[in-house]
Phi, psi and omega in degrees: 000145180245119177290119182259327178188166170258139182245126173271131180257118191234152177270331182248074188303308186301311180297322178293318178302311180296324177298308183292324180281308190270322182277310181273345175076024180289144179279126179276124176258343176201139173099175178208188186291349180244003186277349181067359173210141176209153172241138174246129184256143180241156181303332181288349184097348178287155177231149172241121176264148178231123187221141177295119186302325180299320179290324177294319178300316179297321182294327181261004173074034176245156180289131177283131174206170183249015176296106188304332182284342187232041182234151172280128177247337178220160175216135174269131187244122181242128174276135178232159179294318180217119178296317180301313181295317180292323176301312180298321180295323187260345192299336176270356182252333181228157177265103180291139175277320178232147173278165177307125186222135174281126173253082186302323178295334179266343182076025182219163168252136187223161166212151185231146173207179181236153172280175183300338179266000177098002179292136182283133179234134178242134168251143183212161170220151177286146175242000000 
């Protein structure tokens, strides 16, 4: 698996987008203040994703709420050659939250699971 970026899951997408772009001066490689998703690219090759938390909750099939103790705030995103193959390889080792699913609007196929401490992990491939 190849770690492609860390994704911040936010409730106030527009203000966060403007903060990272205008205050911190990060270069936008995808998205804008109304797209509900954006990528910021760095010279090192690393990326920071910014995503509306409500949409991430819907994608993994959990109820969206703002209880700070029980929310996803970050997600580790790994690109894989085949989501189906990686799912088959890992399904007896991890408890998947979602089965491999095409997210046509995102242009990817994804599956989600958590690490032992509850951190959200996404594996994806382009479609």
